PDB file as gemmi writes it, atoms N, CA and C in Angstrom:
CRYST1    1.000    1.000    1.000  90.00  90.00  90.00 P 1                      
ATOM      1  N   UNK A   1      93.176 118.161 159.369  1.00  0.00           N  
ATOM      2  CA  UNK A   1      94.140 118.207 158.153  1.00  0.00           C  
ATOM      3  C   UNK A   1      94.626 116.953 157.721  1.00  0.00           C  
ATOM      4  N   UNK A   2      95.163 116.102 158.555  1.00  0.00           N  
ATOM      5  CA  UNK A   2      95.767 114.902 158.150  1.00  0.00           C  
ATOM      6  C   UNK A   2      94.713 114.036 157.378  1.00  0.00           C  
ATOM      7  N   UNK A   3      93.550 113.891 157.678  1.00  0.00           N  
ATOM      8  CA  UNK A   3      92.464 113.386 156.963  1.00  0.00           C  
ATOM      9  C   UNK A   3      92.357 113.744 155.507  1.00  0.00           C  
ATOM     10  N   UNK A   4      92.343 115.284 155.322  1.00  0.00           N  
ATOM     11  CA  UNK A   4      92.239 115.633 154.086  1.00  0.00           C  
ATOM     12  C   UNK A   4      93.674 115.220 153.157  1.00  0.00           C  
ATOM     13  N   UNK A   5      94.695 115.240 153.765  1.00  0.00           N  
ATOM     14  CA  UNK A   5      96.008 114.678 153.041  1.00  0.00           C  
ATOM     15  C   UNK A   5      96.133 113.597 152.407  1.00  0.00           C  
ATOM     16  N   UNK A   6      95.382 112.586 153.476  1.00  0.00           N  
ATOM     17  CA  UNK A   6      95.256 111.179 153.053  1.00  0.00           C  
ATOM     18  C   UNK A   6      94.167 110.926 152.061  1.00  0.00           C  
ATOM     19  N   UNK A   7      93.297 111.591 152.253  1.00  0.00           N  
ATOM     20  CA  UNK A   7      92.100 111.541 151.074  1.00  0.00           C  
ATOM     21  C   UNK A   7      92.677 111.994 149.777  1.00  0.00           C  
ATOM     22  N   UNK A   8      93.511 113.088 149.719  1.00  0.00           N  
ATOM     23  CA  UNK A   8      94.044 113.590 148.419  1.00  0.00           C  
ATOM     24  C   UNK A   8      95.137 112.722 147.816  1.00  0.00           C  
ATOM     25  N   UNK A   9      95.873 111.993 148.720  1.00  0.00           N  
ATOM     26  CA  UNK A   9      96.870 111.102 148.417  1.00  0.00           C  
ATOM     27  C   UNK A   9      96.074 109.906 147.652  1.00  0.00           C  
ATOM     28  N   UNK A  10      94.947 109.481 148.368  1.00  0.00           N  
ATOM     29  CA  UNK A  10      94.285 108.529 147.821  1.00  0.00           C  
ATOM     30  C   UNK A  10      93.699 108.383 146.460  1.00  0.00           C  
ATOM     31  N   UNK A  11      92.908 109.740 146.502  1.00  0.00           N  
ATOM     32  CA  UNK A  11      92.229 110.052 144.948  1.00  0.00           C  
ATOM     33  C   UNK A  11      93.630 110.269 144.038  1.00  0.00           C  
ATOM     34  N   UNK A  12      94.711 110.711 144.329  1.00  0.00           N  
ATOM     35  CA  UNK A  12      95.857 111.137 143.343  1.00  0.00           C  
ATOM     36  C   UNK A  12      96.059 109.549 142.987  1.00  0.00           C  
ATOM     37  N   UNK A  13      96.326 108.741 143.838  1.00  0.00           N  
ATOM     38  CA  UNK A  13      96.975 107.512 143.606  1.00  0.00           C  
ATOM     39  C   UNK A  13      95.918 106.598 142.822  1.00  0.00           C  
ATOM     40  N   UNK A  14      94.567 106.806 142.974  1.00  0.00           N  
ATOM     41  CA  UNK A  14      93.462 106.290 142.134  1.00  0.00           C  
ATOM     42  C   UNK A  14      93.682 106.721 140.718  1.00  0.00           C  
ATOM     43  N   UNK A  15      93.760 107.971 140.757  1.00  0.00           N  
ATOM     44  CA  UNK A  15      93.711 108.822 139.380  1.00  0.00           C  
ATOM     45  C   UNK A  15      94.908 108.271 138.605  1.00  0.00           C  
ATOM     46  N   UNK A  16      96.047 108.311 139.379  1.00  0.00           N  
ATOM     47  CA  UNK A  16      97.241 107.778 138.626  1.00  0.00           C  
ATOM     48  C   UNK A  16      97.169 106.412 138.005  1.00  0.00           C  
ATOM     49  N   UNK A  17      96.658 105.492 138.898  1.00  0.00           N  
ATOM     50  CA  UNK A  17      96.512 104.031 138.257  1.00  0.00           C  
ATOM     51  C   UNK A  17      95.481 104.015 137.150  1.00  0.00           C  
ATOM     52  N   UNK A  18      94.387 104.670 137.105  1.00  0.00           N  
ATOM     53  CA  UNK A  18      93.705 104.633 136.243  1.00  0.00           C  
ATOM     54  C   UNK A  18      93.866 105.294 135.037  1.00  0.00           C  
ATOM     55  N   UNK A  19      94.789 106.346 135.058  1.00  0.00           N  
ATOM     56  CA  UNK A  19      95.492 107.115 134.083  1.00  0.00           C  
ATOM     57  C   UNK A  19      96.387 105.782 133.144  1.00  0.00           C  
ATOM     58  N   UNK A  20      97.237 105.249 134.169  1.00  0.00           N  
ATOM     59  CA  UNK A  20      97.863 103.819 133.254  1.00  0.00           C  
ATOM     60  C   UNK A  20      96.972 102.940 132.851  1.00  0.00           C  
ATOM     61  N   UNK A  21      95.907 102.589 133.372  1.00  0.00           N  
ATOM     62  CA  UNK A  21      95.013 101.630 133.088  1.00  0.00           C  
ATOM     63  C   UNK A  21      94.359 102.151 131.626  1.00  0.00           C  
ATOM     64  N   UNK A  22      94.158 103.216 131.517  1.00  0.00           N  
ATOM     65  CA  UNK A  22      93.473 103.903 130.248  1.00  0.00           C  
ATOM     66  C   UNK A  22      94.483 103.781 129.170  1.00  0.00           C  
ATOM     67  N   UNK A  23      95.744 104.268 129.436  1.00  0.00           N  
ATOM     68  CA  UNK A  23      96.772 104.210 128.629  1.00  0.00           C  
ATOM     69  C   UNK A  23      96.846 102.788 127.950  1.00  0.00           C  
ATOM     70  N   UNK A  24      96.961 101.850 128.774  1.00  0.00           N  
ATOM     71  CA  UNK A  24      97.416 100.771 128.468  1.00  0.00           C  
ATOM     72  C   UNK A  24      96.142 100.172 127.509  1.00  0.00           C  
ATOM     73  N   UNK A  25      94.969 100.347 127.936  1.00  0.00           N  
ATOM     74  CA  UNK A  25      93.946  99.889 127.171  1.00  0.00           C  
ATOM     75  C   UNK A  25      93.848 100.548 125.911  1.00  0.00           C  
ATOM     76  N   UNK A  26      93.994 101.972 125.725  1.00  0.00           N  
ATOM     77  CA  UNK A  26      94.017 102.738 124.526  1.00  0.00           C  
ATOM     78  C   UNK A  26      95.396 101.950 123.501  1.00  0.00           C  
ATOM     79  N   UNK A  27      96.505 101.488 124.237  1.00  0.00           N  
ATOM     80  CA  UNK A  27      97.390 101.046 123.301  1.00  0.00           C  
ATOM     81  C   UNK A  27      97.329  99.440 122.805  1.00  0.00           C  
ATOM     82  N   UNK A  28      96.466  98.667 123.524  1.00  0.00           N  
ATOM     83  CA  UNK A  28      95.953  97.554 123.220  1.00  0.00           C  
ATOM     84  C   UNK A  28      94.875  97.731 122.254  1.00  0.00           C  
ATOM     85  N   UNK A  29      94.417  98.466 122.274  1.00  0.00           N  
ATOM     86  CA  UNK A  29      93.294  98.752 121.304  1.00  0.00           C  
ATOM     87  C   UNK A  29      93.584  99.244 119.902  1.00  0.00           C  
ATOM     88  N   UNK A  30      95.032  99.712 119.779  1.00  0.00           N  
ATOM     89  CA  UNK A  30      95.822 100.303 118.516  1.00  0.00           C  
ATOM     90  C   UNK A  30      95.687  99.185 117.441  1.00  0.00           C  
ATOM     91  N   UNK A  31      95.046  99.446 116.332  1.00  0.00           N  
ATOM     92  CA  UNK A  31      95.450  98.654 114.965  1.00  0.00           C  
ATOM     93  C   UNK A  31      96.943  98.724 114.644  1.00  0.00           C  
ATOM     94  N   UNK A  32      97.671  97.617 114.402  1.00  0.00           N  
ATOM     95  CA  UNK A  32      99.160  97.856 114.038  1.00  0.00           C  
ATOM     96  C   UNK A  32      99.373  98.422 112.713  1.00  0.00           C  
ATOM     97  N   UNK A  33     100.159  99.411 112.625  1.00  0.00           N  
ATOM     98  CA  UNK A  33     100.415  99.884 111.091  1.00  0.00           C  
ATOM     99  C   UNK A  33     100.999  98.859 110.160  1.00  0.00           C  
ATOM    100  N   UNK A  34     100.593  99.042 108.865  1.00  0.00           N  
ATOM    101  CA  UNK A  34     100.940  98.258 107.690  1.00  0.00           C  
ATOM    102  C   UNK A  34     102.489  98.554 107.583  1.00  0.00           C  
ATOM    103  N   UNK A  35     103.262  97.218 107.522  1.00  0.00           N  
ATOM    104  CA  UNK A  35     104.685  97.305 107.288  1.00  0.00           C  
ATOM    105  C   UNK A  35     105.272  96.650 106.255  1.00  0.00           C  
ATOM    106  N   UNK A  36     104.215  95.946 105.896  1.00  0.00           N  
ATOM    107  CA  UNK A  36     104.685  95.072 104.448  1.00  0.00           C  
ATOM    108  C   UNK A  36     104.716  96.050 103.211  1.00  0.00           C  
ATOM    109  N   UNK A  37     105.844  95.979 102.656  1.00  0.00           N  
ATOM    110  CA  UNK A  37     105.797  96.800 101.524  1.00  0.00           C  
ATOM    111  C   UNK A  37     104.708  96.654 100.203  1.00  0.00           C  
ATOM    112  N   UNK A  38     104.241  95.486 100.202  1.00  0.00           N  
ATOM    113  CA  UNK A  38     103.129  95.088  99.067  1.00  0.00           C  
ATOM    114  C   UNK A  38     102.057  95.559  99.344  1.00  0.00           C  
ATOM    115  N   UNK A  39     101.706  95.422 100.661  1.00  0.00           N  
ATOM    116  CA  UNK A  39     100.351  95.954 101.223  1.00  0.00           C  
ATOM    117  C   UNK A  39     100.647  97.342 101.235  1.00  0.00           C  
ATOM    118  N   UNK A  40     101.316  98.185 101.438  1.00  0.00           N  
ATOM    119  CA  UNK A  40     101.851  99.366 101.237  1.00  0.00           C  
ATOM    120  C   UNK A  40     101.446  99.854  99.653  1.00  0.00           C  
ATOM    121  N   UNK A  41     102.218  99.325  98.981  1.00  0.00           N  
ATOM    122  CA  UNK A  41     101.869  99.624  97.686  1.00  0.00           C  
ATOM    123  C   UNK A  41     100.602  99.542  97.000  1.00  0.00           C  
ATOM    124  N   UNK A  42      99.993  98.594  97.469  1.00  0.00           N  
ATOM    125  CA  UNK A  42      98.237  98.382  96.970  1.00  0.00           C  
ATOM    126  C   UNK A  42      97.596  99.604  97.731  1.00  0.00           C  
ATOM    127  N   UNK A  43      97.779  99.934  99.148  1.00  0.00           N  
ATOM    128  CA  UNK A  43      96.849 100.803  99.652  1.00  0.00           C  
ATOM    129  C   UNK A  43      97.500 102.315  99.127  1.00  0.00           C  
ATOM    130  N   UNK A  44      98.556 102.634  98.839  1.00  0.00           N  
ATOM    131  CA  UNK A  44      99.092 103.819  97.914  1.00  0.00           C  
ATOM    132  C   UNK A  44      99.645 103.679  96.861  1.00  0.00           C  
ATOM    133  N   UNK A  45      98.767 103.209  95.726  1.00  0.00           N  
ATOM    134  CA  UNK A  45      99.250 103.059  94.339  1.00  0.00           C  
ATOM    135  C   UNK A  45     100.048 104.079  93.918  1.00  0.00           C  
ATOM    136  N   UNK A  46     100.045 105.321  94.294  1.00  0.00           N  
ATOM    137  CA  UNK A  46     100.536 106.762  93.674  1.00  0.00           C  
ATOM    138  C   UNK A  46     102.101 106.855  94.272  1.00  0.00           C  
ATOM    139  N   UNK A  47     102.183 106.287  95.403  1.00  0.00           N  
ATOM    140  CA  UNK A  47     103.649 106.399  95.966  1.00  0.00           C  
ATOM    141  C   UNK A  47     104.588 106.120  95.179  1.00  0.00           C  
ATOM    142  N   UNK A  48     105.646 106.517  95.230  1.00  0.00           N  
ATOM    143  CA  UNK A  48     106.931 105.917  94.502  1.00  0.00           C  
ATOM    144  C   UNK A  48     107.811 104.822  95.543  1.00  0.00           C  
ATOM    145  N   UNK A  49     108.584 104.027  95.129  1.00  0.00           N  
ATOM    146  CA  UNK A  49     109.367 103.511  96.224  1.00  0.00           C  
ATOM    147  C   UNK A  49     109.909 104.134  97.251  1.00  0.00           C  
ATOM    148  N   UNK A  50     110.663 105.067  97.207  1.00  0.00           N  
ATOM    149  CA  UNK A  50     111.380 105.908  98.174  1.00  0.00           C  
ATOM    150  C   UNK A  50     110.105 106.363  99.117  1.00  0.00           C  
ATOM    151  N   UNK A  51     109.305 106.785  98.659  1.00  0.00           N  
ATOM    152  CA  UNK A  51     107.891 107.326  99.631  1.00  0.00           C  
ATOM    153  C   UNK A  51     107.527 105.988 100.352  1.00  0.00           C  
ATOM    154  N   UNK A  52     107.120 105.142  99.696  1.00  0.00           N  
ATOM    155  CA  UNK A  52     106.810 103.620 100.248  1.00  0.00           C  
ATOM    156  C   UNK A  52     107.830 103.319 101.497  1.00  0.00           C  
ATOM    157  N   UNK A  53     109.068 103.793 101.198  1.00  0.00           N  
ATOM    158  CA  UNK A  53     110.215 102.860 102.061  1.00  0.00           C  
ATOM    159  C   UNK A  53     109.912 103.889 103.413  1.00  0.00           C  
ATOM    160  N   UNK A  54     110.053 105.230 103.048  1.00  0.00           N  
ATOM    161  CA  UNK A  54     109.900 106.111 104.513  1.00  0.00           C  
ATOM    162  C   UNK A  54     108.533 105.840 105.167  1.00  0.00           C  
ATOM    163  N   UNK A  55     107.393 105.535 104.359  1.00  0.00           N  
ATOM    164  CA  UNK A  55     106.233 105.141 105.117  1.00  0.00           C  
ATOM    165  C   UNK A  55     106.432 103.852 105.793  1.00  0.00           C  
ATOM    166  N   UNK A  56     107.065 102.991 105.277  1.00  0.00           N  
ATOM    167  CA  UNK A  56     107.232 101.787 106.050  1.00  0.00           C  
ATOM    168  C   UNK A  56     108.214 101.946 107.310  1.00  0.00           C  
ATOM    169  N   UNK A  57     109.225 102.583 107.246  1.00  0.00           N  
ATOM    170  CA  UNK A  57     110.017 102.995 108.349  1.00  0.00           C  
ATOM    171  C   UNK A  57     109.168 103.717 109.376  1.00  0.00           C  
ATOM    172  N   UNK A  58     108.438 104.659 108.949  1.00  0.00           N  
ATOM    173  CA  UNK A  58     107.620 105.483 110.048  1.00  0.00           C  
ATOM    174  C   UNK A  58     106.570 104.490 110.750  1.00  0.00           C  
ATOM    175  N   UNK A  59     105.919 103.480 109.948  1.00  0.00           N  
ATOM    176  CA  UNK A  59     105.043 102.733 110.598  1.00  0.00           C  
ATOM    177  C   UNK A  59     105.748 101.519 111.538  1.00  0.00           C  
ATOM    178  N   UNK A  60     106.908 101.195 111.136  1.00  0.00           N  
ATOM    179  CA  UNK A  60     107.721 100.372 112.137  1.00  0.00           C  
ATOM    180  C   UNK A  60     108.036 101.137 113.446  1.00  0.00           C  
ATOM    181  N   UNK A  61     108.269 102.287 113.287  1.00  0.00           N  
ATOM    182  CA  UNK A  61     108.703 103.069 114.425  1.00  0.00           C  
ATOM    183  C   UNK A  61     107.300 103.334 115.464  1.00  0.00           C  
ATOM    184  N   UNK A  62     106.209 103.126 114.401  1.00  0.00           N  
ATOM    185  CA  UNK A  62     104.855 103.669 115.511  1.00  0.00           C  
ATOM    186  C   UNK A  62     104.597 102.442 116.083  1.00  0.00           C  
ATOM    187  N   UNK A  63     104.533 101.089 115.390  1.00  0.00           N  
ATOM    188  CA  UNK A  63     104.451 100.153 115.901  1.00  0.00           C  
ATOM    189  C   UNK A  63     105.492  99.738 117.105  1.00  0.00           C  
ATOM    190  N   UNK A  64     106.831 100.009 116.974  1.00  0.00           N  
ATOM    191  CA  UNK A  64     107.715  99.907 118.161  1.00  0.00           C  
ATOM    192  C   UNK A  64     107.314 100.727 119.359  1.00  0.00           C  
ATOM    193  N   UNK A  65     106.770 102.085 118.962  1.00  0.00           N  
ATOM    194  CA  UNK A  65     106.758 103.123 120.297  1.00  0.00           C  
ATOM    195  C   UNK A  65     105.269 102.341 120.899  1.00  0.00           C  
ATOM    196  N   UNK A  66     104.584 101.938 120.121  1.00  0.00           N  
ATOM    197  CA  UNK A  66     102.875 101.349 120.934  1.00  0.00           C  
ATOM    198  C   UNK A  66     103.495 100.243 121.562  1.00  0.00           C  
ATOM    199  N   UNK A  67     104.169  99.278 121.079  1.00  0.00           N  
ATOM    200  CA  UNK A  67     104.832  98.216 121.932  1.00  0.00           C  
ATOM    201  C   UNK A  67     105.386  98.360 123.106  1.00  0.00           C  
ATOM    202  N   UNK A  68     106.105  99.596 123.088  1.00  0.00           N  
ATOM    203  CA  UNK A  68     106.997  99.848 124.152  1.00  0.00           C  
ATOM    204  C   UNK A  68     105.899 100.385 125.249  1.00  0.00           C  
ATOM    205  N   UNK A  69     104.907 101.134 124.610  1.00  0.00           N  
ATOM    206  CA  UNK A  69     103.894 101.819 125.850  1.00  0.00           C  
ATOM    207  C   UNK A  69     103.224 100.677 126.433  1.00  0.00           C  
ATOM    208  N   UNK A  70     102.833  99.578 125.663  1.00  0.00           N  
ATOM    209  CA  UNK A  70     102.084  98.539 126.367  1.00  0.00           C  
ATOM    210  C   UNK A  70     102.819  97.748 127.161  1.00  0.00           C  
ATOM    211  N   UNK A  71     104.215  97.745 127.213  1.00  0.00           N  
ATOM    212  CA  UNK A  71     105.165  96.949 127.995  1.00  0.00           C  
ATOM    213  C   UNK A  71     105.243  97.838 129.258  1.00  0.00           C  
ATOM    214  N   UNK A  72     105.533  99.166 129.028  1.00  0.00           N  
ATOM    215  CA  UNK A  72     105.634 100.155 129.975  1.00  0.00           C  
ATOM    216  C   UNK A  72     104.612 100.129 130.972  1.00  0.00           C  
ATOM    217  N   UNK A  73     103.405 100.342 130.448  1.00  0.00           N  
ATOM    218  CA  UNK A  73     102.097 100.625 131.377  1.00  0.00           C  
ATOM    219  C   UNK A  73     101.842  99.195 132.092  1.00  0.00           C  
ATOM    220  N   UNK A  74     102.173  98.143 131.356  1.00  0.00           N  
ATOM    221  CA  UNK A  74     101.918  96.775 131.914  1.00  0.00           C  
ATOM    222  C   UNK A  74     102.676  96.538 133.240  1.00  0.00           C  
ATOM    223  N   UNK A  75     104.279  97.157 133.154  1.00  0.00           N  
ATOM    224  CA  UNK A  75     104.898  97.044 134.075  1.00  0.00           C  
ATOM    225  C   UNK A  75     104.648  97.928 135.097  1.00  0.00           C  
ATOM    226  N   UNK A  76     104.122  99.059 135.050  1.00  0.00           N  
ATOM    227  CA  UNK A  76     104.125  99.998 135.928  1.00  0.00           C  
ATOM    228  C   UNK A  76     102.911  99.541 136.798  1.00  0.00           C  
ATOM    229  N   UNK A  77     101.764  98.756 136.242  1.00  0.00           N  
ATOM    230  CA  UNK A  77     100.666  98.085 136.899  1.00  0.00           C  
ATOM    231  C   UNK A  77     101.079  96.755 137.735  1.00  0.00           C  
ATOM    232  N   UNK A  78     101.900  96.073 137.221  1.00  0.00           N  
ATOM    233  CA  UNK A  78     102.160  94.791 137.641  1.00  0.00           C  
ATOM    234  C   UNK A  78     103.880  94.898 137.622  1.00  0.00           C  
ATOM    235  N   UNK A  79     104.278  95.578 138.430  1.00  0.00           N  
ATOM    236  CA  UNK A  79     105.967  95.704 138.744  1.00  0.00           C  
ATOM    237  C   UNK A  79     106.528  94.374 138.675  1.00  0.00           C  
ATOM    238  N   UNK A  80     105.865  93.278 139.111  1.00  0.00           N  
ATOM    239  CA  UNK A  80     106.370  92.102 139.095  1.00  0.00           C  
ATOM    240  C   UNK A  80     106.706  91.541 137.689  1.00  0.00           C  
ATOM    241  N   UNK A  81     106.114  92.092 136.596  1.00  0.00           N  
ATOM    242  CA  UNK A  81     106.222  91.389 135.432  1.00  0.00           C  
ATOM    243  C   UNK A  81     107.236  92.177 134.741  1.00  0.00           C  
ATOM    244  N   UNK A  82     107.770  93.262 135.362  1.00  0.00           N  
ATOM    245  CA  UNK A  82     109.218  93.942 134.816  1.00  0.00           C  
ATOM    246  C   UNK A  82     110.317  93.179 134.694  1.00  0.00           C  
ATOM    247  N   UNK A  83     110.747  93.039 133.178  1.00  0.00           N  
ATOM    248  CA  UNK A  83     112.076  92.389 133.144  1.00  0.00           C  
ATOM    249  C   UNK A  83     113.286  92.899 134.058  1.00  0.00           C  
ATOM    250  N   UNK A  84     113.945  92.192 134.528  1.00  0.00           N  
ATOM    251  CA  UNK A  84     114.895  92.688 135.370  1.00  0.00           C  
ATOM    252  C   UNK A  84     116.050  93.621 134.897  1.00  0.00           C  
ATOM    253  N   UNK A  85     116.409  93.419 133.851  1.00  0.00           N  
ATOM    254  CA  UNK A  85     117.465  94.242 133.015  1.00  0.00           C  
ATOM    255  C   UNK A  85     116.619  95.631 132.489  1.00  0.00           C  
ATOM    256  N   UNK A  86     115.271  95.529 132.447  1.00  0.00           N  
ATOM    257  CA  UNK A  86     114.397  96.906 131.745  1.00  0.00           C  
ATOM    258  C   UNK A  86     114.027  96.242 130.687  1.00  0.00           C  
ATOM    259  N   UNK A  87     113.043  97.184 130.059  1.00  0.00           N  
ATOM    260  CA  UNK A  87     112.581  96.866 128.729  1.00  0.00           C  
ATOM    261  C   UNK A  87     113.639  97.218 127.711  1.00  0.00           C  
ATOM    262  N   UNK A  88     113.814  96.447 126.623  1.00  0.00           N  
ATOM    263  CA  UNK A  88     115.018  96.547 125.550  1.00  0.00           C  
ATOM    264  C   UNK A  88     114.452  97.605 124.831  1.00  0.00           C  
ATOM    265  N   UNK A  89     115.668  98.177 124.673  1.00  0.00           N  
ATOM    266  CA  UNK A  89     115.355  99.526 123.948  1.00  0.00           C  
ATOM    267  C   UNK A  89     116.126  99.614 122.328  1.00  0.00           C  
ATOM    268  N   UNK A  90     115.515  99.539 121.308  1.00  0.00           N  
ATOM    269  CA  UNK A  90     116.408  99.354 119.936  1.00  0.00           C  
ATOM    270  C   UNK A  90     116.783 100.872 119.364  1.00  0.00           C  
ATOM    271  N   UNK A  91     117.886 101.401 119.884  1.00  0.00           N  
ATOM    272  CA  UNK A  91     118.571 102.468 119.658  1.00  0.00           C  
ATOM    273  C   UNK A  91     118.530 102.556 118.052  1.00  0.00           C  
ATOM    274  N   UNK A  92     118.810 101.649 117.253  1.00  0.00           N  
ATOM    275  CA  UNK A  92     118.950 101.869 115.669  1.00  0.00           C  
ATOM    276  C   UNK A  92     117.821 102.452 115.160  1.00  0.00           C  
ATOM    277  N   UNK A  93     116.489 102.040 115.778  1.00  0.00           N  
ATOM    278  CA  UNK A  93     115.353 102.262 115.140  1.00  0.00           C  
ATOM    279  C   UNK A  93     115.135 103.781 115.504  1.00  0.00           C  
ATOM    280  N   UNK A  94     115.495 104.369 116.551  1.00  0.00           N  
ATOM    281  CA  UNK A  94     114.923 105.639 116.561  1.00  0.00           C  
ATOM    282  C   UNK A  94     116.483 106.724 116.647  1.00  0.00           C  
ATOM    283  N   UNK A  95     117.438 106.340 116.135  1.00  0.00           N  
ATOM    284  CA  UNK A  95     118.509 106.895 115.921  1.00  0.00           C  
ATOM    285  C   UNK A  95     118.405 108.099 114.768  1.00  0.00           C  
ATOM    286  N   UNK A  96     119.104 109.234 114.920  1.00  0.00           N  
ATOM    287  CA  UNK A  96     118.892 110.573 114.214  1.00  0.00           C  
ATOM    288  C   UNK A  96     119.543 110.231 112.902  1.00  0.00           C  
ATOM    289  N   UNK A  97     118.637 110.542 111.689  1.00  0.00           N  
ATOM    290  CA  UNK A  97     119.222 110.190 110.510  1.00  0.00           C  
ATOM    291  C   UNK A  97     120.059 111.529 110.183  1.00  0.00           C  
ATOM    292  N   UNK A  98     121.289 111.124 109.690  1.00  0.00           N  
ATOM    293  CA  UNK A  98     122.179 112.096 109.287  1.00  0.00           C  
ATOM    294  C   UNK A  98     122.208 112.270 107.926  1.00  0.00           C  
ATOM    295  N   UNK A  99     122.241 113.401 106.905  1.00  0.00           N  
ATOM    296  CA  UNK A  99     122.224 113.745 105.729  1.00  0.00           C  
ATOM    297  C   UNK A  99     123.405 113.899 105.163  1.00  0.00           C  
ATOM    298  N   UNK A 100     123.914 113.169 104.606  1.00  0.00           N  
ATOM    299  CA  UNK A 100     125.538 113.076 104.042  1.00  0.00           C  
ATOM    300  C   UNK A 100     125.547 113.833 102.656  1.00  0.00           C  
ATOM    301  N   UNK A 101     124.422 113.354 101.878  1.00  0.00           N  
ATOM    302  CA  UNK A 101     124.369 113.962 100.836  1.00  0.00           C  
ATOM    303  C   UNK A 101     123.184 115.269 100.565  1.00  0.00           C  
ATOM    304  N   UNK A 102     123.814 116.235 100.043  1.00  0.00           N  
ATOM    305  CA  UNK A 102     123.047 117.695 100.001  1.00  0.00           C  
ATOM    306  C   UNK A 102     121.708 117.514  99.011  1.00  0.00           C  
ATOM    307  N   UNK A 103     121.846 116.625  98.266  1.00  0.00           N  
ATOM    308  CA  UNK A 103     120.916 116.374  97.352  1.00  0.00           C  
ATOM    309  C   UNK A 103     119.568 116.219  97.926  1.00  0.00           C  
ATOM    310  N   UNK A 104     119.737 115.135  98.738  1.00  0.00           N  
ATOM    311  CA  UNK A 104     118.913 114.474  99.389  1.00  0.00           C  
ATOM    312  C   UNK A 104     118.012 115.549 100.255  1.00  0.00           C  
ATOM    313  N   UNK A 105     118.826 116.210 101.194  1.00  0.00           N  
ATOM    314  CA  UNK A 105     118.201 117.582 101.774  1.00  0.00           C  
ATOM    315  C   UNK A 105     117.611 118.341 100.960  1.00  0.00           C  
ATOM    316  N   UNK A 106     118.297 118.636  99.756  1.00  0.00           N  
ATOM    317  CA  UNK A 106     117.534 119.861  98.934  1.00  0.00           C  
ATOM    318  C   UNK A 106     116.137 119.290  98.409  1.00  0.00           C  
ATOM    319  N   UNK A 107     115.913 117.896  98.102  1.00  0.00           N  
ATOM    320  CA  UNK A 107     115.027 117.216  97.596  1.00  0.00           C  
ATOM    321  C   UNK A 107     113.964 117.530  98.530  1.00  0.00           C  
ATOM    322  N   UNK A 108     114.174 117.247  99.740  1.00  0.00           N  
ATOM    323  CA  UNK A 108     113.168 117.327 100.768  1.00  0.00           C  
ATOM    324  C   UNK A 108     112.393 118.695 101.078  1.00  0.00           C  
ATOM    325  N   UNK A 109     113.766 119.736 101.004  1.00  0.00           N  
ATOM    326  CA  UNK A 109     113.270 121.214 101.047  1.00  0.00           C  
ATOM    327  C   UNK A 109     112.631 121.561 100.111  1.00  0.00           C  
ATOM    328  N   UNK A 110     112.855 121.232  98.816  1.00  0.00           N  
ATOM    329  CA  UNK A 110     112.024 121.360  97.318  1.00  0.00           C  
ATOM    330  C   UNK A 110     110.557 121.006  97.662  1.00  0.00           C  
ATOM    331  N   UNK A 111     110.621 119.829  97.968  1.00  0.00           N  
ATOM    332  CA  UNK A 111     109.211 119.142  98.068  1.00  0.00           C  
ATOM    333  C   UNK A 111     108.385 120.144  99.234  1.00  0.00           C  
ATOM    334  N   UNK A 112     109.064 120.455 100.299  1.00  0.00           N  
ATOM    335  CA  UNK A 112     108.463 121.379 101.472  1.00  0.00           C  
ATOM    336  C   UNK A 112     107.678 122.599 100.903  1.00  0.00           C  
ATOM    337  N   UNK A 113     108.679 123.238  99.829  1.00  0.00           N  
ATOM    338  CA  UNK A 113     108.255 124.558  99.288  1.00  0.00           C  
ATOM    339  C   UNK A 113     107.069 124.296  98.464  1.00  0.00           C  
ATOM    340  N   UNK A 114     107.099 123.151  97.854  1.00  0.00           N  
ATOM    341  CA  UNK A 114     105.969 122.697  96.596  1.00  0.00           C  
ATOM    342  C   UNK A 114     104.660 122.792  97.526  1.00  0.00           C  
ATOM    343  N   UNK A 115     104.741 122.206  98.721  1.00  0.00           N  
ATOM    344  CA  UNK A 115     103.651 121.787  99.558  1.00  0.00           C  
ATOM    345  C   UNK A 115     103.363 123.011 100.101  1.00  0.00           C  
ATOM    346  N   UNK A 116     103.970 123.975 100.529  1.00  0.00           N  
ATOM    347  CA  UNK A 116     103.704 125.371 100.911  1.00  0.00           C  
ATOM    348  C   UNK A 116     103.008 126.303 100.006  1.00  0.00           C  
ATOM    349  N   UNK A 117     103.347 126.223  98.748  1.00  0.00           N  
ATOM    350  CA  UNK A 117     102.790 126.855  97.801  1.00  0.00           C  
ATOM    351  C   UNK A 117     101.376 126.160  97.117  1.00  0.00           C  
ATOM    352  N   UNK A 118     101.122 125.206  97.666  1.00  0.00           N  
ATOM    353  CA  UNK A 118      99.679 124.612  97.002  1.00  0.00           C  
ATOM    354  C   UNK A 118      98.799 125.501  98.111  1.00  0.00           C  
TER     355      UNK A 118                                                      
END                                                                             
């Protein structure tokens, strides 16, 4: 029984290590999202300025999340590389938006209704 438990633990540890390695490889192979407004304007000429700014903000968050994933997986695979204070977290980037202006909320809701009607 003891041999089975040891074999199982060894297999689980290998699977866990392989999983972290695979996640790191996938994150490293990701192409960074475009965050330059002029490049986004060229890529999406039909988008207005507001939509481009929202896309830019989303792309910045995607890039930040991927960078965090790379740092976290690297630190898990090599604990000596982990910063002493931990990986910095940019709270401002991921804070929840508060809609003070009902007009903005109603515009979003109207756009959703238009999309649902199509």
